[in-house]
N, C-alpha and C positions, 0 to 999 in steps of 0.2 A: 376248847370252845365248841359249842354246838354248831353244826353246820346249818345254814339257812336253807329252807326248802324253796326251790325256784321253780315256778310254773313254766312248762315248755309248751311250744306251739303244737297244736293238734288240728290239722285240717281234715275234718271228717265230713264227708258229704251226707246229706240227709238220708237216713236209712228209710227203706221202703216198708218197714214192718207195720207201721200204723198209717192207715189211710183216712181220708176225710169220711169215707163211707163207714169205716169202723167207728169213728167218733160219733157219727150220726146214729148208728145202731146202739151204741152205748148210752147215748142221751135220749134215745127214743124219738128222734126227729129226722127230718130229711137232710140230705147232703146240701141242698140249697139253703136250708136254715143255718147249717154250720158255716157255709160261705158267708151268709148275711151277718153272722156274729163276728167272723174274722174281719169283715169289712166295716164293722161297727154301724150297720144299717139301723136306723131308729125304729123300723117296723117290727123288730123282734120284741116280744113281751119280756119283761124283766125275769120272770120265773124260767122261761125258756132259755134266755141268755145265760142265766146262772147254771142251768143244767148242762148246757153245751160247754161252758168254761170249766165246769167241774170234770166233765168227761175228758177235755183236752189235758187237764192237769193230771188226772188219774192214769191216762194212757200215754202220757209224755209225747203227745202228738207234735210233730214238727212240720209246719207247712213246707211243701217243696218249693224252694226259692231259687233253684238253679237257673231257671229261665230269666229271673229278675236280678241275678247277681250283678255286682258292680264290675266295671271293666278290669279291676284288679284281679278278679277271679278268686279272691280270698274268701273262703266260706268260713268265717269265724264261728266259733261255738261259745255262746255266752249263757250264763245261768241267771234266772230270776227266782229269788227265794220268796216264800210266803208262808203264813201260818194257816192251818185249816180253819181256824175261827174267823179269819179275816175275809169273809165272803164278799162284802162290799168293796173292801180295799183291793182284793184279788181281782174282782171283776173289772174294775176300772183300769188298774195298772196292767193287767194281762192283755186287755184289748189294745192299749197303747203300745206296749212292748211288741205284741204280735204284728201290729200294723207296721211299725218301724222296721222290725227284723225282716218282714216279708219284702218290703221295698228295698232294703239294703243288701239282701242276699246273705243273711246270717242264720245260723241255727240257734233257736231259743230253747233251752232246757228249763222247764218249770220244776222247781224243787221245793218240797215241804221241809221246813226245819223243825227240829225238836225243841220245844220251848224250854225244856229243862236243861238241855245242853246244846244251845244254838251254835256255839263256836265249833263243837265237834261235827255238827252237820255241815258247816261251811268247810271245815278242814277235809272232811270226807269227799266233798265234791271237788275241792281244789286238788286232791290227789289224782283225779282223772284228767288233769291238765286242761282245764277250760281256758279260753282266751281272755275272758273277762267276766265280771259279776255285776248284777243290778241288785241293790240291797234296799229294801223298804225299812221304815222305822218299826220298832226300835232296834232291829238287828244291825242296821248300819252303825249305830252308836257303839254297840258291843264290839263289832268287828274293828272299828276305828280305834277304840280304846285299847284293844288287845294287840294292836300293831300288826294285824294280818296283812295289810297292803305292803308293808315293808318286808315282812317275813317271806312272802311268796312272790313278790314283784309281779303281781297280776293286777291289771287295771280294774278298779272298782269304782262304781258311781253310786252315790247315796240318793234315794228318792224321798222327797218330803222330809228331810232331816230336821227341819226346824231351826237349825243353826249351822254355821260353817264348821266343817271337819277338816283338820289340817292335812290329813294324809289321803283324802279322796275327794274327787269333785262332787259337789252337791247340786241337785236340781230341785228347787223348792219355791214356795211362795214366801213372802215376807210375813211370817206368822205374827211377829210383834206388831207391825203396822195394822194388819187385819184385825187383831184383837183390840187395838187402840180405837179403830174406827167403829167396831161393833159395840164396845163399851160406850162410845160417844152417842150411839143411837139411844141407849138406855138413859144416859145422862140428859140428853136433850128432851127425852120424854118426861123428865121430872124425877127420875129415880135417884135416890141418894144412898140407899142401903142396898147395895148390889153385891150379892154373893158370887163367889167364883170357885169353880172346881178345877184344881190343878192336877193334871195327869203326869205320871212319872216318866218324862222324856224331855229331850231338848226342846221339842215343839211345845210341850206343856210349859216349860220355863219361859220360852219366848212369848207365848200368849199371856202368861202371867205378867211379864214385864210390860206388855202393851196395855193390859188392864190397869196396872198400877200407875203407869204414865198418864193414862186418860184421867184417872181420879185426881192426880196431882195437878194436871192442867186445868181442872175445874175447881181447884181449891179445896179438895177433899183429902183428908189423911187416910192412908191405908189402914184398915181395921183387920188385923189378922184373925179376929174371931169370925169374920165373914168369909174366910178362905179355908177350903177343905181339900184334902189330898185323897185321891181315889184312882183306882185303875179304870181305864177307858172302856168299860163294858156296861151293858144294860143292867145286868144283875148288880154290879157295884153301885150303879146309879140308883137302883131301887132301894138298896139298903141305906144309902145316904139320904135319899129323899124322905124315906120313912122316919129317919132320925130328925130331919130338919123341919119338915113342913107341918106336922100335927101340932096343935096348941098355938101358943103365941109365937108368931114368926118374927125373926130378927131382920128379915130381908123383904123387899118388895119386888126384887128381880133376881134371877139367877142366870149367870153366864156359865154354862156347863162346858166340860172339857171337850166334848164332841157331841154329835147328834144322837148317838145311842143313849148317852147319859141324860141329854136334854129330854129325850122321849120318855125316859124313866121318870123324870120329874113331872112331866105332863100326866103320865099314868097315875102317879101317887096323888097329885093334886086333884084330879078328877074323882078319884076314889074317896078322897077326904072332903068332898064338896067344896073345893076351891075352884073358882072360875079363872080360866086363862083366856085372855090376859088381864081381866078386870081385877082379880085379887092378887095375882102374881104373874109377872112377865118372865118368859124363858127364851133364851137364845142358845144356839148350838154352834158347831163348827164342822165343816167338811161338805155339807149338802149331799149326804148320802141318801139313798132311796127312802129311808125311814122318815126323813124330814118332811115329806109330803104324804106319807101314809097315815100319819096321825092327824088328829084335829084338836086344836087349830094347827095348821101347818107352821113349821118353824122358821123364824128369822135365823139366818145362819150365814156362814162364810162358805162360798163355793170354792173349794180347792180342786183344780182340774187335774185329778190324778192320772187320767188317761194321757193328757198332754205332757205332764211331768214325765211319765214313763217313755213316751215317744222321744222327747227331747233328750232324756238320759241315754236312751239306746243310741241315738244319733251321735251323742258326744262320745260314748264308749267306743263306737266303731271308728270315729275319727281319731281317737287316741290310739287305737290298735293300728290304724293305717299309718299314723305318724311314727309309731314304733317300728313298723316294717321298713320305713324309710330312714330309720336310725335317727329320728328327731324326737326323742322321748320328751314329753311335756312334764313340767313340774307338777307335783301332786297338789291337791287342794283347789280352792276357788269355788265360786258359786254362780250358777245360772238361775236367774229369777224368772218365773212365769207369773202372769197376771192372775189375780183372784177377783172375786166379786162378792159384795155384800148383798145377800138376797133377803129383802124385807117382805115378810108374809104377815100372818095374823097373830103372832104370839107375843107382841109387844103393845102396850098401851100405857098411858100415864097411870101412876099409882092411885089407888082409890082412897088412900088415907096418908 
């Protein structure tokens, strides 16, 4: 029988190799600006914040947390994984995880995973004996399905998983209810032919369930011809919008899988002389920066990714402390954080 790999504790103090000044030089900003980003000050411009967060990730900067360590004096080392393409996701989650890890006195390692072999990336990091992992979607789904939490016996917390995972704790919003309420906005505006873009993830399935439930509660049958499947990227949204919008449209409103896809529909609509929201209403999900960079600004669901990451980090540290006291908690469970429906200018009653 194959031996199971068991993660061992490793109490590594924050190395002094990378300083805040080094991050500032790498990003081309001042050390005060780096500090403002780490403390999530609203005065930092989005482009500057993104440059600093990219420098932090590239240099693997770990804030010196020794002075703020907990009374237990345990300096846990945890990993936060991300994809290079997830700049908005990384920005929000990174700030939340950095804030929490600094307050709690833990080292945060920011790791990029290979999208072609994500499990190999996780296994490689696990071989360095971290104390715990923070896993964003869709990586958390892959790790859970592969049974890595049981194989390595390392606490793992899923961020924004969209649905409960049986072998790791999840910190998320209620995606199904958020989608239900957002679909309700379109229905109350008078729309009856509402398209939906389903993204390939548990969150996508939960949002689709909310959309279908809202239609049923308004006496409408689900029309599968108005449901499309696509990856949650701007480019995929462009291709889909170019297929759906020209000519005679079957829909008067579109509920896109996320804000990037919604922005793509707005782009194609305007290029094909369709008015938003007069000719077609569009809503998104996540309330990422692109939601207010386009015109009209998107009605969308605000998913507080920074708060999700903070709560997840606190939960992970609490689980590690419980293990140190030999009171290991049962895996699974969910912590919900609140979401908001942000109504802007991309929804109006159908014109016909």
